[in-house]
PDB file of the backbone (N, CA, C, O) and the ligand in Angstrom, with CONECT records:
HET     ZN  A 101       1
ATOM      1  N   MET A   1     110.712  87.865 102.182  1.00  0.00           N
ATOM      2  CA  MET A   1     109.949  87.730 101.078  1.00  0.00           C
ATOM      3  C   MET A   1     108.626  88.616 101.303  1.00  0.00           C
ATOM      4  O   MET A   1     108.180  88.920 102.409  1.00  0.00           O
ATOM      5  N   ILE A   2     108.159  88.923 100.247  1.00  0.00           N
ATOM      6  CA  ILE A   2     106.890  89.854 100.338  1.00  0.00           C
ATOM      7  C   ILE A   2     105.887  89.365  99.411  1.00  0.00           C
ATOM      8  O   ILE A   2     106.201  88.995  98.280  1.00  0.00           O
ATOM      9  N   GLU A   3     104.688  89.347  99.841  1.00  0.00           N
ATOM     10  CA  GLU A   3     103.512  88.982  98.994  1.00  0.00           C
ATOM     11  C   GLU A   3     102.714  90.297  98.585  1.00  0.00           C
ATOM     12  O   GLU A   3     102.584  91.192  99.421  1.00  0.00           O
ATOM     13  N   ILE A   4     102.222  90.412  97.407  1.00  0.00           N
ATOM     14  CA  ILE A   4     101.423  91.434  96.947  1.00  0.00           C
ATOM     15  C   ILE A   4      99.970  90.957  96.689  1.00  0.00           C
ATOM     16  O   ILE A   4      99.796  89.969  95.975  1.00  0.00           O
ATOM     17  N   GLN A   5      98.935  91.602  97.230  1.00  0.00           N
ATOM     18  CA  GLN A   5      97.688  91.335  97.071  1.00  0.00           C
ATOM     19  C   GLN A   5      96.953  92.535  96.324  1.00  0.00           C
ATOM     20  O   GLN A   5      97.380  93.689  96.333  1.00  0.00           O
ATOM     21  N   CYS A   6      95.842  92.134  95.702  1.00  0.00           N
ATOM     22  CA  CYS A   6      95.004  93.195  95.171  1.00  0.00           C
ATOM     23  C   CYS A   6      94.182  93.830  96.335  1.00  0.00           C
ATOM     24  O   CYS A   6      93.609  93.025  97.069  1.00  0.00           O
ATOM     25  N   THR A   7      94.052  95.049  96.585  1.00  0.00           N
ATOM     26  CA  THR A   7      93.299  95.683  97.530  1.00  0.00           C
ATOM     27  C   THR A   7      91.873  95.439  97.350  1.00  0.00           C
ATOM     28  O   THR A   7      91.140  95.258  98.322  1.00  0.00           O
ATOM     29  N   GLN A   8      91.440  95.425  96.126  1.00  0.00           N
ATOM     30  CA  GLN A   8      90.047  95.390  95.737  1.00  0.00           C
ATOM     31  C   GLN A   8      89.345  94.145  96.137  1.00  0.00           C
ATOM     32  O   GLN A   8      88.268  94.180  96.733  1.00  0.00           O
ATOM     33  N   CYS A   9      90.059  92.845  95.753  1.00  0.00           N
ATOM     34  CA  CYS A   9      89.432  91.626  95.801  1.00  0.00           C
ATOM     35  C   CYS A   9      90.354  90.630  96.624  1.00  0.00           C
ATOM     36  O   CYS A   9      90.029  89.454  96.787  1.00  0.00           O
ATOM     37  N   LYS A  10      91.466  91.147  97.108  1.00  0.00           N
ATOM     38  CA  LYS A  10      92.392  90.424  97.955  1.00  0.00           C
ATOM     39  C   LYS A  10      92.926  89.117  97.293  1.00  0.00           C
ATOM     40  O   LYS A  10      93.225  88.109  97.934  1.00  0.00           O
ATOM     41  N   ALA A  11      93.013  89.244  95.952  1.00  0.00           N
ATOM     42  CA  ALA A  11      93.676  88.084  95.247  1.00  0.00           C
ATOM     43  C   ALA A  11      95.166  88.232  95.267  1.00  0.00           C
ATOM     44  O   ALA A  11      95.744  89.318  95.288  1.00  0.00           O
ATOM     45  N   PHE A  12      95.774  86.995  95.259  1.00  0.00           N
ATOM     46  CA  PHE A  12      97.193  86.950  95.308  1.00  0.00           C
ATOM     47  C   PHE A  12      97.774  87.511  93.979  1.00  0.00           C
ATOM     48  O   PHE A  12      97.267  87.159  92.913  1.00  0.00           O
ATOM     49  N   ILE A  13      98.728  88.296  94.010  1.00  0.00           N
ATOM     50  CA  ILE A  13      99.328  88.791  92.696  1.00  0.00           C
ATOM     51  C   ILE A  13     100.752  88.242  92.652  1.00  0.00           C
ATOM     52  O   ILE A  13     101.028  87.493  91.714  1.00  0.00           O
ATOM     53  N   ALA A  14     101.545  88.486  93.423  1.00  0.00           N
ATOM     54  CA  ALA A  14     102.886  88.123  93.308  1.00  0.00           C
ATOM     55  C   ALA A  14     103.551  87.918  94.544  1.00  0.00           C
ATOM     56  O   ALA A  14     103.232  88.591  95.524  1.00  0.00           O
ATOM     57  N   ARG A  15     104.615  86.892  94.610  1.00  0.00           N
ATOM     58  CA  ARG A  15     105.588  86.901  95.800  1.00  0.00           C
ATOM     59  C   ARG A  15     106.941  87.084  95.240  1.00  0.00           C
ATOM     60  O   ARG A  15     107.319  86.476  94.238  1.00  0.00           O
ATOM     61  N   TYR A  16     107.673  87.935  95.899  1.00  0.00           N
ATOM     62  CA  TYR A  16     108.979  88.309  95.471  1.00  0.00           C
ATOM     63  C   TYR A  16     109.968  88.470  96.504  1.00  0.00           C
ATOM     64  O   TYR A  16     109.567  88.741  97.636  1.00  0.00           O
ATOM     65  N   THR A  17     111.248  88.339  96.276  1.00  0.00           N
ATOM     66  CA  THR A  17     112.210  88.630  97.368  1.00  0.00           C
ATOM     67  C   THR A  17     112.598  90.076  97.413  1.00  0.00           C
ATOM     68  O   THR A  17     112.892  90.722  96.408  1.00  0.00           O
ATOM     69  N   GLY A  18     112.583  90.547  98.633  1.00  0.00           N
ATOM     70  CA  GLY A  18     112.925  91.992  98.947  1.00  0.00           C
ATOM     71  C   GLY A  18     112.140  92.398 100.053  1.00  0.00           C
ATOM     72  O   GLY A  18     111.352  91.638 100.616  1.00  0.00           O
ATOM     73  N   SER A  19     112.338  93.609 100.388  1.00  0.00           N
ATOM     74  CA  SER A  19     111.589  94.274 101.516  1.00  0.00           C
ATOM     75  C   SER A  19     111.423  95.626 101.410  1.00  0.00           C
ATOM     76  O   SER A  19     112.053  96.154 100.494  1.00  0.00           O
ATOM     77  N   GLY A  20     110.705  96.372 102.139  1.00  0.00           N
ATOM     78  CA  GLY A  20     110.498  97.724 102.111  1.00  0.00           C
ATOM     79  C   GLY A  20     109.445  98.184 101.114  1.00  0.00           C
ATOM     80  O   GLY A  20     108.449  97.526 100.816  1.00  0.00           O
ATOM     81  N   GLU A  21     109.766  99.380 100.629  1.00  0.00           N
ATOM     82  CA  GLU A  21     108.713  99.919  99.687  1.00  0.00           C
ATOM     83  C   GLU A  21     108.666  99.240  98.359  1.00  0.00           C
ATOM     84  O   GLU A  21     109.703  98.878  97.803  1.00  0.00           O
ATOM     85  N   VAL A  22     107.440  99.052  97.819  1.00  0.00           N
ATOM     86  CA  VAL A  22     107.249  98.569  96.622  1.00  0.00           C
ATOM     87  C   VAL A  22     106.930  99.602  95.621  1.00  0.00           C
ATOM     88  O   VAL A  22     105.752  99.930  95.479  1.00  0.00           O
ATOM     89  N   ASP A  23     107.893 100.171  94.886  1.00  0.00           N
ATOM     90  CA  ASP A  23     107.639 101.227  94.013  1.00  0.00           C
ATOM     91  C   ASP A  23     107.823 100.548  92.623  1.00  0.00           C
ATOM     92  O   ASP A  23     106.924 100.570  91.782  1.00  0.00           O
ATOM     93  N   LEU A  24     108.985  99.964  92.423  1.00  0.00           N
ATOM     94  CA  LEU A  24     109.174  99.136  91.118  1.00  0.00           C
ATOM     95  C   LEU A  24     109.316  97.752  91.638  1.00  0.00           C
ATOM     96  O   LEU A  24     110.151  97.412  92.477  1.00  0.00           O
ATOM     97  N   LEU A  25     108.404  96.950  91.056  1.00  0.00           N
ATOM     98  CA  LEU A  25     108.472  95.491  91.107  1.00  0.00           C
ATOM     99  C   LEU A  25     109.311  94.850  90.150  1.00  0.00           C
ATOM    100  O   LEU A  25     108.859  94.691  89.016  1.00  0.00           O
ATOM    101  N   PHE A  26     110.516  94.439  90.439  1.00  0.00           N
ATOM    102  CA  PHE A  26     111.478  93.930  89.455  1.00  0.00           C
ATOM    103  C   PHE A  26     111.098  92.399  89.170  1.00  0.00           C
ATOM    104  O   PHE A  26     110.869  91.552  90.034  1.00  0.00           O
ATOM    105  N   LEU A  27     111.079  92.222  87.818  1.00  0.00           N
ATOM    106  CA  LEU A  27     110.610  90.802  87.436  1.00  0.00           C
ATOM    107  C   LEU A  27     111.663  89.734  87.740  1.00  0.00           C
ATOM    108  O   LEU A  27     111.313  88.564  87.893  1.00  0.00           O
ATOM    109  N   ASP A  28     112.871  90.086  87.827  1.00  0.00           N
ATOM    110  CA  ASP A  28     113.766  89.095  88.214  1.00  0.00           C
ATOM    111  C   ASP A  28     113.900  88.765  89.759  1.00  0.00           C
ATOM    112  O   ASP A  28     114.644  87.912  90.244  1.00  0.00           O
ATOM    113  N   SER A  29     113.071  89.570  90.405  1.00  0.00           N
ATOM    114  CA  SER A  29     112.854  89.310  91.947  1.00  0.00           C
ATOM    115  C   SER A  29     111.531  88.499  92.228  1.00  0.00           C
ATOM    116  O   SER A  29     111.230  88.140  93.366  1.00  0.00           O
ATOM    117  N   VAL A  30     110.808  88.251  91.186  1.00  0.00           N
ATOM    118  CA  VAL A  30     109.479  87.597  91.406  1.00  0.00           C
ATOM    119  C   VAL A  30     109.756  86.143  91.440  1.00  0.00           C
ATOM    120  O   VAL A  30     110.462  85.571  90.609  1.00  0.00           O
ATOM    121  N   LEU A  31     109.125  85.531  92.512  1.00  0.00           N
ATOM    122  CA  LEU A  31     109.185  84.088  92.698  1.00  0.00           C
ATOM    123  C   LEU A  31     107.968  83.457  92.154  1.00  0.00           C
ATOM    124  O   LEU A  31     108.071  82.395  91.540  1.00  0.00           O
ATOM    125  N   LYS A  32     106.816  84.029  92.332  1.00  0.00           N
ATOM    126  CA  LYS A  32     105.598  83.407  91.904  1.00  0.00           C
ATOM    127  C   LYS A  32     104.664  84.563  91.523  1.00  0.00           C
ATOM    128  O   LYS A  32     104.792  85.641  92.104  1.00  0.00           O
ATOM    129  N   PRO A  33     103.730  84.393  90.574  1.00  0.00           N
ATOM    130  CA  PRO A  33     103.596  83.093  89.852  1.00  0.00           C
ATOM    131  C   PRO A  33     104.592  82.999  88.585  1.00  0.00           C
ATOM    132  O   PRO A  33     105.137  84.021  88.168  1.00  0.00           O
ATOM    133  N   ASP A  34     104.791  81.867  88.047  1.00  0.00           N
ATOM    134  CA  ASP A  34     105.696  81.661  87.025  1.00  0.00           C
ATOM    135  C   ASP A  34     105.285  82.561  85.800  1.00  0.00           C
ATOM    136  O   ASP A  34     106.135  83.077  85.074  1.00  0.00           O
ATOM    137  N   SER A  35     103.971  82.714  85.621  1.00  0.00           N
ATOM    138  CA  SER A  35     103.630  83.491  84.391  1.00  0.00           C
ATOM    139  C   SER A  35     104.089  85.028  84.566  1.00  0.00           C
ATOM    140  O   SER A  35     104.218  85.741  83.571  1.00  0.00           O
ATOM    141  N   LEU A  36     104.304  85.455  85.720  1.00  0.00           N
ATOM    142  CA  LEU A  36     104.834  86.795  85.915  1.00  0.00           C
ATOM    143  C   LEU A  36     106.456  86.708  85.817  1.00  0.00           C
ATOM    144  O   LEU A  36     107.069  87.507  85.110  1.00  0.00           O
ATOM    145  N   ALA A  37     107.058  85.785  86.498  1.00  0.00           N
ATOM    146  CA  ALA A  37     108.524  85.617  86.591  1.00  0.00           C
ATOM    147  C   ALA A  37     108.934  85.386  85.197  1.00  0.00           C
ATOM    148  O   ALA A  37     109.951  85.969  84.821  1.00  0.00           O
ATOM    149  N   ASP A  38     108.299  84.621  84.366  1.00  0.00           N
ATOM    150  CA  ASP A  38     108.761  84.363  82.983  1.00  0.00           C
ATOM    151  C   ASP A  38     108.842  85.649  82.076  1.00  0.00           C
ATOM    152  O   ASP A  38     109.506  85.670  81.040  1.00  0.00           O
ATOM    153  N   LEU A  39     108.141  86.680  82.531  1.00  0.00           N
ATOM    154  CA  LEU A  39     108.120  87.975  81.739  1.00  0.00           C
ATOM    155  C   LEU A  39     109.440  88.592  81.700  1.00  0.00           C
ATOM    156  O   LEU A  39     109.652  89.437  80.830  1.00  0.00           O
ATOM    157  N   LYS A  40     110.440  88.250  82.608  1.00  0.00           N
ATOM    158  CA  LYS A  40     111.725  88.836  82.650  1.00  0.00           C
ATOM    159  C   LYS A  40     112.452  88.786  81.418  1.00  0.00           C
ATOM    160  O   LYS A  40     113.231  89.678  81.082  1.00  0.00           O
ATOM    161  N   SER A  41     112.210  87.743  80.722  1.00  0.00           N
ATOM    162  CA  SER A  41     112.984  87.642  79.466  1.00  0.00           C
ATOM    163  C   SER A  41     112.409  88.170  78.185  1.00  0.00           C
ATOM    164  O   SER A  41     112.886  87.938  77.074  1.00  0.00           O
ATOM    165  N   SER A  42     111.282  88.943  78.440  1.00  0.00           N
ATOM    166  CA  SER A  42     110.705  89.647  77.438  1.00  0.00           C
ATOM    167  C   SER A  42     111.208  91.046  77.254  1.00  0.00           C
ATOM    168  O   SER A  42     112.100  91.382  78.033  1.00  0.00           O
ATOM    169  N   SER A  43     110.826  91.879  76.419  1.00  0.00           N
ATOM    170  CA  SER A  43     111.174  93.198  76.333  1.00  0.00           C
ATOM    171  C   SER A  43     110.068  94.152  76.964  1.00  0.00           C
ATOM    172  O   SER A  43     108.926  93.743  77.175  1.00  0.00           O
ATOM    173  N   LYS A  44     110.461  95.396  77.240  1.00  0.00           N
ATOM    174  CA  LYS A  44     109.614  96.378  77.843  1.00  0.00           C
ATOM    175  C   LYS A  44     108.364  96.586  76.830  1.00  0.00           C
ATOM    176  O   LYS A  44     107.235  96.805  77.267  1.00  0.00           O
ATOM    177  N   ALA A  45     108.617  96.512  75.599  1.00  0.00           N
ATOM    178  CA  ALA A  45     107.580  96.805  74.666  1.00  0.00           C
ATOM    179  C   ALA A  45     106.478  95.649  74.554  1.00  0.00           C
ATOM    180  O   ALA A  45     105.332  95.825  74.140  1.00  0.00           O
ATOM    181  N   ASP A  46     107.032  94.409  75.003  1.00  0.00           N
ATOM    182  CA  ASP A  46     106.088  93.346  74.933  1.00  0.00           C
ATOM    183  C   ASP A  46     105.398  93.152  76.281  1.00  0.00           C
ATOM    184  O   ASP A  46     104.469  92.347  76.344  1.00  0.00           O
ATOM    185  N   LEU A  47     105.763  93.796  77.311  1.00  0.00           N
ATOM    186  CA  LEU A  47     105.272  93.640  78.661  1.00  0.00           C
ATOM    187  C   LEU A  47     103.780  94.073  78.690  1.00  0.00           C
ATOM    188  O   LEU A  47     103.472  95.199  78.301  1.00  0.00           O
ATOM    189  N   PRO A  48     102.875  93.218  79.133  1.00  0.00           N
ATOM    190  CA  PRO A  48     101.599  93.758  79.221  1.00  0.00           C
ATOM    191  C   PRO A  48     101.429  94.502  80.651  1.00  0.00           C
ATOM    192  O   PRO A  48     102.291  94.363  81.518  1.00  0.00           O
ATOM    193  N   HIS A  49     100.351  95.248  80.844  1.00  0.00           N
ATOM    194  CA  HIS A  49     100.192  95.929  82.084  1.00  0.00           C
ATOM    195  C   HIS A  49     100.036  94.844  83.126  1.00  0.00           C
ATOM    196  O   HIS A  49      99.574  93.748  82.807  1.00  0.00           O
ATOM    197  N   LEU A  50     100.418  95.127  84.389  1.00  0.00           N
ATOM    198  CA  LEU A  50      99.988  94.135  85.438  1.00  0.00           C
ATOM    199  C   LEU A  50      98.604  94.415  85.915  1.00  0.00           C
ATOM    200  O   LEU A  50      98.230  95.504  86.350  1.00  0.00           O
ATOM    201  N   ILE A  51      97.827  93.272  85.790  1.00  0.00           N
ATOM    202  CA  ILE A  51      96.342  93.397  85.963  1.00  0.00           C
ATOM    203  C   ILE A  51      95.903  92.211  86.936  1.00  0.00           C
ATOM    204  O   ILE A  51      96.292  91.053  86.787  1.00  0.00           O
ATOM    205  N   CYS A  52      95.141  92.589  87.838  1.00  0.00           N
ATOM    206  CA  CYS A  52      94.539  91.533  88.791  1.00  0.00           C
ATOM    207  C   CYS A  52      93.913  90.560  87.982  1.00  0.00           C
ATOM    208  O   CYS A  52      93.101  90.890  87.117  1.00  0.00           O
ATOM    209  N   ILE A  53      94.275  89.216  88.228  1.00  0.00           N
ATOM    210  CA  ILE A  53      93.488  88.160  87.417  1.00  0.00           C
ATOM    211  C   ILE A  53      92.189  87.972  87.938  1.00  0.00           C
ATOM    212  O   ILE A  53      91.383  87.349  87.248  1.00  0.00           O
ATOM    213  N   GLU A  54      91.828  88.444  89.133  1.00  0.00           N
ATOM    214  CA  GLU A  54      90.377  88.177  89.552  1.00  0.00           C
ATOM    215  C   GLU A  54      89.494  89.317  89.144  1.00  0.00           C
ATOM    216  O   GLU A  54      88.428  89.061  88.585  1.00  0.00           O
ATOM    217  N   CYS A  55      89.856  90.562  89.381  1.00  0.00           N
ATOM    218  CA  CYS A  55      88.934  91.590  89.228  1.00  0.00           C
ATOM    219  C   CYS A  55      89.424  92.653  88.063  1.00  0.00           C
ATOM    220  O   CYS A  55      88.811  93.689  87.806  1.00  0.00           O
ATOM    221  N   SER A  56      90.490  92.272  87.481  1.00  0.00           N
ATOM    222  CA  SER A  56      91.086  93.045  86.381  1.00  0.00           C
ATOM    223  C   SER A  56      91.420  94.483  86.616  1.00  0.00           C
ATOM    224  O   SER A  56      91.459  95.326  85.720  1.00  0.00           O
ATOM    225  N   ARG A  57      91.663  94.712  87.913  1.00  0.00           N
ATOM    226  CA  ARG A  57      92.067  96.099  88.248  1.00  0.00           C
ATOM    227  C   ARG A  57      93.554  96.178  87.795  1.00  0.00           C
ATOM    228  O   ARG A  57      94.324  95.217  87.786  1.00  0.00           O
ATOM    229  N   LYS A  58      93.842  97.397  87.435  1.00  0.00           N
ATOM    230  CA  LYS A  58      95.162  97.725  86.936  1.00  0.00           C
ATOM    231  C   LYS A  58      96.148  97.922  88.156  1.00  0.00           C
ATOM    232  O   LYS A  58      95.840  98.703  89.057  1.00  0.00           O
ATOM    233  N   LEU A  59      97.256  97.261  88.184  1.00  0.00           N
ATOM    234  CA  LEU A  59      98.132  97.387  89.350  1.00  0.00           C
ATOM    235  C   LEU A  59      99.368  97.942  89.147  1.00  0.00           C
ATOM    236  O   LEU A  59      99.952  98.549  90.045  1.00  0.00           O
ATOM    237  N   GLY A  60      99.918  97.756  87.812  1.00  0.00           N
ATOM    238  CA  GLY A  60     101.205  98.367  87.609  1.00  0.00           C
ATOM    239  C   GLY A  60     101.505  98.463  86.030  1.00  0.00           C
ATOM    240  O   GLY A  60     100.961  97.705  85.227  1.00  0.00           O
ATOM    241  N   LYS A  61     102.393  99.434  85.671  1.00  0.00           N
ATOM    242  CA  LYS A  61     102.808  99.671  84.311  1.00  0.00           C
ATOM    243  C   LYS A  61     104.256  99.283  84.050  1.00  0.00           C
ATOM    244  O   LYS A  61     105.147  99.401  84.891  1.00  0.00           O
ATOM    245  N   PRO A  62     104.419  98.808  82.815  1.00  0.00           N
ATOM    246  CA  PRO A  62     105.700  98.221  82.477  1.00  0.00           C
ATOM    247  C   PRO A  62     106.778  99.494  82.692  1.00  0.00           C
ATOM    248  O   PRO A  62     106.470 100.665  82.470  1.00  0.00           O
ATOM    249  N   ALA A  63     108.011  99.082  83.135  1.00  0.00           N
ATOM    250  CA  ALA A  63     108.993 100.056  83.421  1.00  0.00           C
ATOM    251  C   ALA A  63     110.410  99.428  83.359  1.00  0.00           C
ATOM    252  O   ALA A  63     110.527  98.220  83.565  1.00  0.00           O
ATOM    253  N   VAL A  64     111.477 100.190  83.087  1.00  0.00           N
ATOM    254  CA  VAL A  64     112.773  99.689  83.203  1.00  0.00           C
ATOM    255  C   VAL A  64     113.558 100.655  84.017  1.00  0.00           C
ATOM    256  O   VAL A  64     113.397 101.862  83.837  1.00  0.00           O
ATOM    257  N   ASP A  65     114.421 100.189  84.928  1.00  0.00           N
ATOM    258  CA  ASP A  65     115.395 100.986  85.671  1.00  0.00           C
ATOM    259  C   ASP A  65     116.575 101.520  84.703  1.00  0.00           C
ATOM    260  O   ASP A  65     116.623 101.299  83.493  1.00  0.00           O
ATOM    261  N   GLU A  66     117.465 102.221  85.410  1.00  0.00           N
ATOM    262  CA  GLU A  66     118.498 102.819  84.597  1.00  0.00           C
ATOM    263  C   GLU A  66     119.489 101.770  84.133  1.00  0.00           C
ATOM    264  O   GLU A  66     120.220 102.014  83.174  1.00  0.00           O
ATOM    265  N   THR A  67     119.547 100.581  84.791  1.00  0.00           N
ATOM    266  CA  THR A  67     120.400  99.567  84.175  1.00  0.00           C
ATOM    267  C   THR A  67     119.623  98.494  83.275  1.00  0.00           C
ATOM    268  O   THR A  67     120.145  97.427  82.953  1.00  0.00           O
ATOM    269  N   GLY A  68     118.374  98.858  82.911  1.00  0.00           N
ATOM    270  CA  GLY A  68     117.653  98.051  81.906  1.00  0.00           C
ATOM    271  C   GLY A  68     116.929  96.854  82.498  1.00  0.00           C
ATOM    272  O   GLY A  68     116.408  96.012  81.766  1.00  0.00           O
ATOM    273  N   ARG A  69     116.896  96.774  83.865  1.00  0.00           N
ATOM    274  CA  ARG A  69     116.046  95.668  84.547  1.00  0.00           C
ATOM    275  C   ARG A  69     114.491  95.948  84.226  1.00  0.00           C
ATOM    276  O   ARG A  69     114.007  97.076  84.319  1.00  0.00           O
ATOM    277  N   LEU A  70     113.862  94.972  83.894  1.00  0.00           N
ATOM    278  CA  LEU A  70     112.314  95.071  83.749  1.00  0.00           C
ATOM    279  C   LEU A  70     111.670  95.103  85.050  1.00  0.00           C
ATOM    280  O   LEU A  70     111.996  94.389  85.999  1.00  0.00           O
ATOM    281  N   ALA A  71     110.784  95.924  85.049  1.00  0.00           N
ATOM    282  CA  ALA A  71     109.953  96.151  86.385  1.00  0.00           C
ATOM    283  C   ALA A  71     108.621  96.571  86.013  1.00  0.00           C
ATOM    284  O   ALA A  71     108.281  96.958  84.895  1.00  0.00           O
ATOM    285  N   TYR A  72     107.837  96.456  87.126  1.00  0.00           N
ATOM    286  CA  TYR A  72     106.455  97.065  87.038  1.00  0.00           C
ATOM    287  C   TYR A  72     106.366  98.379  87.837  1.00  0.00           C
ATOM    288  O   TYR A  72     106.667  98.264  89.025  1.00  0.00           O
ATOM    289  N   LYS A  73     106.059  99.439  87.469  1.00  0.00           N
ATOM    290  CA  LYS A  73     105.836 100.600  88.307  1.00  0.00           C
ATOM    291  C   LYS A  73     104.426 100.403  88.933  1.00  0.00           C
ATOM    292  O   LYS A  73     103.377 100.466  88.293  1.00  0.00           O
ATOM    293  N   MET A  74     104.527 100.173  90.181  1.00  0.00           N
ATOM    294  CA  MET A  74     103.282  99.909  90.879  1.00  0.00           C
ATOM    295  C   MET A  74     102.313 101.212  91.042  1.00  0.00           C
ATOM    296  O   MET A  74     102.733 102.358  91.206  1.00  0.00           O
ATOM    297  N   ILE A  75     101.150 100.887  90.977  1.00  0.00           N
ATOM    298  CA  ILE A  75     100.167 101.979  91.209  1.00  0.00           C
ATOM    299  C   ILE A  75      99.840 102.030  92.644  1.00  0.00           C
ATOM    300  O   ILE A  75      99.402 101.022  93.198  1.00  0.00           O
ATOM    301  N   LYS A  76     100.014 103.099  93.268  1.00  0.00           N
ATOM    302  CA  LYS A  76      99.864 103.297  94.809  1.00  0.00           C
ATOM    303  C   LYS A  76      98.425 103.068  95.016  1.00  0.00           C
ATOM    304  O   LYS A  76      97.646 103.553  94.196  1.00  0.00           O
ATOM    305  N   GLY A  77      97.957 102.357  96.062  1.00  0.00           N
ATOM    306  CA  GLY A  77      96.665 102.106  96.535  1.00  0.00           C
ATOM    307  C   GLY A  77      95.939 100.977  95.783  1.00  0.00           C
ATOM    308  O   GLY A  77      94.821 100.618  96.152  1.00  0.00           O
ATOM    309  N   SER A  78      96.523 100.449  94.798  1.00  0.00           N
ATOM    310  CA  SER A  78      95.957  99.367  93.971  1.00  0.00           C
ATOM    311  C   SER A  78      96.298  97.994  94.618  1.00  0.00           C
ATOM    312  O   SER A  78      95.590  97.015  94.380  1.00  0.00           O
ATOM    313  N   PHE A  79      97.357  97.922  95.417  1.00  0.00           N
ATOM    314  CA  PHE A  79      97.863  96.647  95.918  1.00  0.00           C
ATOM    315  C   PHE A  79      98.237  96.876  97.393  1.00  0.00           C
ATOM    316  O   PHE A  79      98.406  97.985  97.900  1.00  0.00           O
ATOM    317  N   ARG A  80      98.345  95.703  98.009  1.00  0.00           N
ATOM    318  CA  ARG A  80      98.733  95.636  99.493  1.00  0.00           C
ATOM    319  C   ARG A  80      99.893  94.708  99.652  1.00  0.00           C
ATOM    320  O   ARG A  80      99.941  93.710  98.932  1.00  0.00           O
ATOM    321  N   LYS A  81     100.761  94.925 100.463  1.00  0.00           N
ATOM    322  CA  LYS A  81     101.864  94.102 100.624  1.00  0.00           C
ATOM    323  C   LYS A  81     101.854  93.588 101.997  1.00  0.00           C
ATOM    324  O   LYS A  81     101.468  94.292 102.930  1.00  0.00           O
ATOM    325  N   LYS A  82     102.287  92.321 102.162  1.00  0.00           N
ATOM    326  CA  LYS A  82     102.571  91.773 103.486  1.00  0.00           C
ATOM    327  C   LYS A  82     103.866  90.909 103.456  1.00  0.00           C
ATOM    328  O   LYS A  82     104.207  90.225 102.491  1.00  0.00           O
ATOM    329  N   GLY A  83     104.526  91.019 104.595  1.00  0.00           N
ATOM    330  CA  GLY A  83     105.824  90.206 104.761  1.00  0.00           C
ATOM    331  C   GLY A  83     105.398  88.809 104.992  1.00  0.00           C
ATOM    332  O   GLY A  83     104.302  88.571 105.499  1.00  0.00           O
ATOM    333  N   ILE A  84     106.231  87.862 104.634  1.00  0.00           N
ATOM    334  CA  ILE A  84     106.155  86.528 104.901  1.00  0.00           C
ATOM    335  C   ILE A  84     107.211  86.001 105.861  1.00  0.00           C
ATOM    336  O   ILE A  84     108.410  86.105 105.599  1.00  0.00           O
ATOM    337  N   ILE A  85     106.759  85.436 106.970  1.00  0.00           N
ATOM    338  CA  ILE A  85     107.630  84.905 107.966  1.00  0.00           C
ATOM    339  C   ILE A  85     108.314  83.684 107.230  1.00  0.00           C
ATOM    340  O   ILE A  85     107.669  82.948 106.484  1.00  0.00           O
ATOM    341  N   LYS A  86     109.710  83.510 107.495  1.00  0.00           N
ATOM    342  CA  LYS A  86     110.401  82.447 106.996  1.00  0.00           C
ATOM    343  C   LYS A  86     109.895  81.090 107.450  1.00  0.00           C
ATOM    344  O   LYS A  86     109.502  80.881 108.598  1.00  0.00           O
ATOM    345  N   ALA A  87     109.923  80.224 106.532  1.00  0.00           N
ATOM    346  CA  ALA A  87     109.315  78.782 106.742  1.00  0.00           C
ATOM    347  C   ALA A  87     110.056  78.114 107.812  1.00  0.00           C
ATOM    348  O   ALA A  87     109.623  77.022 108.182  1.00  0.00           O
ATOM    349  N   MET A  88     111.207  78.640 108.424  1.00  0.00           N
ATOM    350  CA  MET A  88     111.851  77.891 109.539  1.00  0.00           C
ATOM    351  C   MET A  88     110.982  77.970 110.987  1.00  0.00           C
ATOM    352  O   MET A  88     110.983  77.080 111.838  1.00  0.00           O
ATOM    353  N   THR A  89     110.299  79.147 111.061  1.00  0.00           N
ATOM    354  CA  THR A  89     109.460  79.178 112.283  1.00  0.00           C
ATOM    355  C   THR A  89     108.225  78.483 112.021  1.00  0.00           C
ATOM    356  O   THR A  89     107.560  78.544 110.987  1.00  0.00           O
ATOM    357  N   THR A  90     107.942  77.696 113.255  1.00  0.00           N
ATOM    358  CA  THR A  90     106.666  76.845 113.137  1.00  0.00           C
ATOM    359  C   THR A  90     105.479  77.744 113.515  1.00  0.00           C
ATOM    360  O   THR A  90     105.644  78.683 114.295  1.00  0.00           O
ATOM    361  N   SER A  91     104.269  77.463 112.963  1.00  0.00           N
ATOM    362  CA  SER A  91     103.212  78.137 113.175  1.00  0.00           C
ATOM    363  C   SER A  91     102.830  77.967 114.651  1.00  0.00           C
ATOM    364  O   SER A  91     102.942  76.873 115.205  1.00  0.00           O
ATOM    365  N   PRO A  92     102.371  79.075 115.291  1.00  0.00           N
ATOM    366  CA  PRO A  92     101.903  78.924 116.704  1.00  0.00           C
ATOM    367  C   PRO A  92     100.629  78.020 116.834  1.00  0.00           C
ATOM    368  O   PRO A  92     100.344  77.591 117.951  1.00  0.00           O
ATOM    369  N   HIS A  93      99.893  77.725 115.814  1.00  0.00           N
ATOM    370  CA  HIS A  93      98.750  76.945 115.816  1.00  0.00           C
ATOM    371  C   HIS A  93      99.041  75.407 115.851  1.00  0.00           C
ATOM    372  O   HIS A  93      98.155  74.585 116.082  1.00  0.00           O
ATOM    373  N   THR A  94     100.249  75.102 115.624  1.00  0.00           N
ATOM    374  CA  THR A  94     100.667  73.644 115.512  1.00  0.00           C
ATOM    375  C   THR A  94     101.295  73.240 116.739  1.00  0.00           C
ATOM    376  O   THR A  94     101.272  72.048 117.046  1.00  0.00           O
ATOM    377  N   SER A  95     101.922  74.192 117.567  1.00  0.00           N
ATOM    378  CA  SER A  95     102.800  73.714 118.649  1.00  0.00           C
ATOM    379  C   SER A  95     101.999  73.080 119.710  1.00  0.00           C
ATOM    380  O   SER A  95     102.564  72.243 120.413  1.00  0.00           O
ATOM    381  N   TRP A  96     100.733  73.368 119.927  1.00  0.00           N
ATOM    382  CA  TRP A  96      99.984  72.854 121.113  1.00  0.00           C
ATOM    383  C   TRP A  96      99.142  71.650 120.662  1.00  0.00           C
ATOM    384  O   TRP A  96      98.509  71.071 121.544  1.00  0.00           O
ATOM    385  N   ARG A  97      99.067  71.260 119.566  1.00  0.00           N
ATOM    386  CA  ARG A  97      98.128  70.187 119.177  1.00  0.00           C
ATOM    387  C   ARG A  97      98.772  68.806 119.496  1.00  0.00           C
ATOM    388  O   ARG A  97      98.158  67.768 119.251  1.00  0.00           O
TER     389      ARG A  97
HETATM  390 ZN    ZN A 101      91.512  92.203  92.298  1.00  0.00          ZN2+
END
């Protein structure tokens, strides 16, 4: 899983399944927030731009791939991604308490 943050204000933007480069953010891979995941059932024409909820920075533009999957074409430099360690591994901070 990967989380995307706004580079400008560090706000949480989205969590999705996948790895590697985020060029197209597919809506059917989005886990959170629901408001973003729910957009997968809309059409490209109805899709709003992806905008940071905190600072209103523009992060992505509506797009579709060749099979018609809805996605956001992410704007380079506007977001930061970080991998999430699976929930199975315990945090190092709790093991010695
Ligand atoms: Zn922001």
